[in-house]
C-alpha positions as CSV (number, residue, x, y, z in Angstrom):
1,M,7.1,-30.3,31.6
2,L,3.4,-29.9,30.4
3,L,0.5,-30.5,33.2
4,A,-2.6,-31.6,31.2
5,G,-5.1,-29.7,33.5
6,A,-5.2,-26.6,35.3
7,K,-7.9,-27.0,38.2
8,G,-7.6,-28.5,41.6
9,H,-5.8,-31.8,40.8
10,A,-3.4,-30.0,38.7
11,K,-2.7,-27.8,41.9
12,E,-1.4,-30.9,43.9
13,I,0.6,-32.2,40.9
14,L,2.4,-28.7,40.6
15,E,3.3,-29.2,44.5
16,I,4.6,-32.8,43.9
17,L,6.8,-32.0,40.6
18,S,7.9,-28.6,42.3
19,K,9.1,-30.4,45.2
20,N,10.5,-33.2,42.8
21,G,12.9,-30.6,41.5
22,E,10.9,-30.0,38.2
23,T,11.4,-26.3,37.4
24,D,10.0,-25.6,33.7
25,L,6.3,-26.4,34.3
26,V,3.1,-25.1,32.5
27,C,-0.4,-26.3,32.4
28,F,-2.9,-26.9,29.5
29,D,-6.7,-26.3,29.5
30,D,-8.8,-25.9,26.5
31,V,-12.0,-26.4,28.1
32,N,-12.4,-24.2,31.0
33,K,-13.0,-20.6,29.7
34,D,-12.6,-18.8,33.3
35,S,-8.9,-20.4,33.8
36,P,-6.2,-17.5,34.4
37,L,-3.4,-17.3,32.0
38,I,-0.9,-17.8,35.1
39,L,-1.5,-20.1,37.8
40,F,-0.1,-19.1,41.4
41,N,1.7,-16.1,39.6
42,L,4.2,-18.7,38.5
43,F,2.9,-21.0,36.0
44,R,1.4,-20.4,32.4
45,I,-1.6,-21.8,31.1
46,L,-1.9,-22.9,27.6
47,T,-5.5,-22.6,26.0
48,N,-5.3,-24.4,22.8
49,L,-3.4,-27.4,21.0
50,E,-1.3,-24.9,19.0
51,T,0.5,-23.5,21.6
52,A,1.0,-26.5,23.6
53,R,2.3,-28.3,20.3
54,D,4.6,-24.9,20.4
55,Y,5.7,-25.9,23.7
56,F,6.8,-29.6,22.7
57,A,8.6,-28.1,19.8
58,G,11.4,-27.4,22.4
59,N,13.4,-30.2,24.2
60,D,10.8,-31.2,26.8
61,K,8.0,-33.3,25.4
62,R,6.9,-34.9,28.6
63,F,3.4,-34.4,29.9
64,V,1.5,-35.6,33.0
65,L,-2.1,-36.1,33.4
66,A,-3.1,-33.3,36.0
67,I,-6.9,-34.0,36.2
68,G,-9.4,-36.5,37.7
69,G,-12.0,-38.9,36.0
70,T,-11.4,-42.1,34.1
71,L,-12.7,-41.7,30.9
72,V,-11.7,-38.0,30.9
73,R,-8.2,-39.1,31.7
74,Q,-7.9,-41.3,28.7
75,K,-9.1,-38.7,26.5
76,L,-7.0,-35.9,27.4
77,E,-4.1,-38.5,27.1
78,Q,-5.0,-39.3,23.5
79,K,-5.3,-35.6,22.7
80,I,-1.8,-34.6,24.4
81,T,0.1,-37.8,22.6
82,G,-1.5,-36.6,19.3
83,I,0.5,-33.6,19.4
84,G,3.8,-35.2,20.2
85,G,3.7,-35.3,24.0
86,I,5.3,-38.3,25.8
87,L,3.2,-39.4,28.6
88,H,5.0,-39.4,32.1
89,S,4.3,-40.5,35.7
90,V,4.0,-38.4,38.9
91,I,5.2,-39.9,42.1
92,S,5.3,-37.9,45.1
93,C,8.5,-37.9,47.4
94,N,6.2,-38.3,50.2
95,S,4.8,-41.6,49.2
96,H,6.2,-45.2,49.8
97,V,6.7,-47.7,47.2
98,S,7.8,-51.0,48.0
99,S,10.9,-52.2,46.5
100,Y,9.5,-55.7,46.0
101,D,7.7,-56.8,43.0
102,V,6.0,-53.7,42.3
103,N,4.6,-52.9,38.5
104,L,3.8,-49.5,37.9
105,Q,2.6,-48.7,34.4
106,Q,3.2,-45.3,32.5
107,G,1.3,-42.1,33.2
108,I,0.3,-42.8,37.0
109,N,-0.3,-40.5,39.4
110,I,0.7,-41.4,43.1
111,M,-0.1,-38.5,45.4
112,Q,1.3,-37.6,48.8
113,G,1.0,-40.3,51.8
114,V,0.3,-43.1,49.4
115,I,1.5,-46.4,50.5
116,I,2.3,-49.1,48.0
117,Q,2.9,-52.7,49.7
118,P,4.8,-55.5,48.0
119,S,3.7,-57.5,44.8
120,V,1.2,-54.7,43.5
121,T,0.4,-53.9,39.9
122,I,-1.0,-50.4,38.8
123,G,-2.5,-50.0,35.4
124,R,-1.7,-46.9,32.8
125,S,-2.5,-43.4,33.6
126,T,-4.3,-44.6,37.0
127,L,-4.6,-41.9,39.9
128,I,-4.0,-43.0,43.5
129,N,-4.7,-40.0,45.6
130,A,-3.6,-38.8,48.9
131,G,-3.5,-41.2,51.8
132,S,-4.6,-44.2,50.1
133,I,-2.9,-47.7,51.0
134,I,-2.8,-50.3,48.5
135,H,-1.7,-53.8,50.1
136,H,-0.1,-56.7,49.1
137,D,-0.7,-58.8,46.1
138,S,-3.4,-56.7,44.8
139,S,-3.8,-55.2,41.2
140,I,-5.4,-52.2,40.0
141,G,-6.5,-51.7,36.1
142,S,-5.7,-48.6,33.8
143,Y,-7.5,-45.2,34.1
144,C,-8.6,-45.8,37.4
145,E,-9.4,-43.0,40.3
146,I,-8.6,-44.0,43.7
147,C,-9.9,-41.3,45.8
148,P,-8.1,-40.1,49.0
149,S,-7.7,-42.4,51.9
150,V,-8.8,-45.6,50.1
151,T,-7.8,-48.9,51.6
152,V,-7.3,-51.7,49.1
153,T,-6.4,-54.7,51.2
154,G,-4.5,-57.8,50.3
155,R,-5.1,-60.0,47.3
156,C,-7.4,-57.6,45.5
157,N,-8.2,-57.0,41.9
158,I,-10.0,-53.9,40.5
159,G,-10.7,-53.4,36.8
160,D,-10.1,-50.6,34.2
161,Y,-12.0,-47.6,34.5
162,T,-13.2,-48.0,38.0
163,F,-13.7,-45.2,40.5
164,I,-13.4,-45.8,44.1
165,G,-14.7,-42.9,46.5
166,T,-13.1,-41.3,49.2
167,G,-12.4,-43.4,52.5
168,A,-13.9,-47.0,51.0
169,V,-12.5,-50.1,51.8
170,I,-12.2,-53.0,49.7
171,K,-11.8,-56.3,51.9
172,P,-9.4,-58.9,51.3
173,D,-9.7,-61.2,47.9
174,V,-12.3,-58.8,46.5
175,R,-12.7,-58.4,42.8
176,I,-14.0,-55.6,41.1
177,G,-15.0,-55.2,37.5
178,N,-14.4,-52.6,35.1
179,H,-16.5,-49.4,34.8
180,V,-17.4,-49.8,38.6
181,I,-18.4,-47.0,40.8
182,V,-17.9,-47.3,44.6
183,G,-19.6,-44.8,46.8
184,A,-17.4,-42.8,49.4
185,G,-17.0,-44.7,52.8
186,S,-18.2,-48.1,51.4
187,V,-16.9,-51.2,52.6
188,V,-16.9,-53.8,49.8
189,N,-16.9,-57.5,51.0
190,K,-17.8,-59.4,48.0
191,D,-16.9,-59.5,44.3
192,V,-18.6,-56.3,42.0
193,P,-19.5,-57.2,38.4
194,D,-18.5,-54.7,35.5
195,G,-20.6,-51.6,35.1
196,C,-22.1,-51.5,38.7
197,T,-22.4,-48.8,41.1
198,V,-22.2,-49.9,44.7
199,A,-22.3,-48.0,48.1
200,G,-22.8,-48.6,51.9
201,V,-21.6,-50.7,54.7
202,P,-21.6,-53.5,53.5
203,A,-21.8,-52.3,50.0
204,R,-24.7,-53.0,47.8
205,I,-25.5,-52.8,44.3
206,L,-27.4,-49.6,43.6
207,A,-27.4,-49.3,39.6
208,K,-26.2,-51.6,36.9
209,K,-25.0,-50.2,33.6
210,H,-26.5,-51.8,30.6
211,D,-24.9,-52.2,27.0
């Protein structure tokens, strides 16, 4: 399996995949010129699309997104699917995903210690980072990044391409739009329109993206 990324988040993904029993793992990074050729003295790093295409010429065409960022994850997904890769999800064996009415779309990362409660939907290629809790009847859009130790309480709705900073709390029944940034440690107790940056306790709008 190919990991699209070879820096910090990729190291955590390697840990999860290794514990999940995956053995043939390589990384891909055609951006950072300072990347080593081998990570942890175990995992090759492919540095261009040609070598990645050659890797997919074998039996395993699966790849996982192993990088943070909302738009970055989408662009990298498009690049790797363009050479024949098949997007795959990563779910830590140390996470808890409810058996009841949970809809997980393709390409997600669910990291260590995450709790997903019943009646939750998580969109395509979204990253749910370590220690976060997504409570009942909530939905998170596609290409979102939920940072470590975030709490999304019941009946929340989070749009696409939204970034929720470390330790933030989204209170019940709150709706957050697309392309929103929520600052670390914020408490969001009311709806947030598309394109806004919010922070604070309680969170307030700091900036709004203009078309």
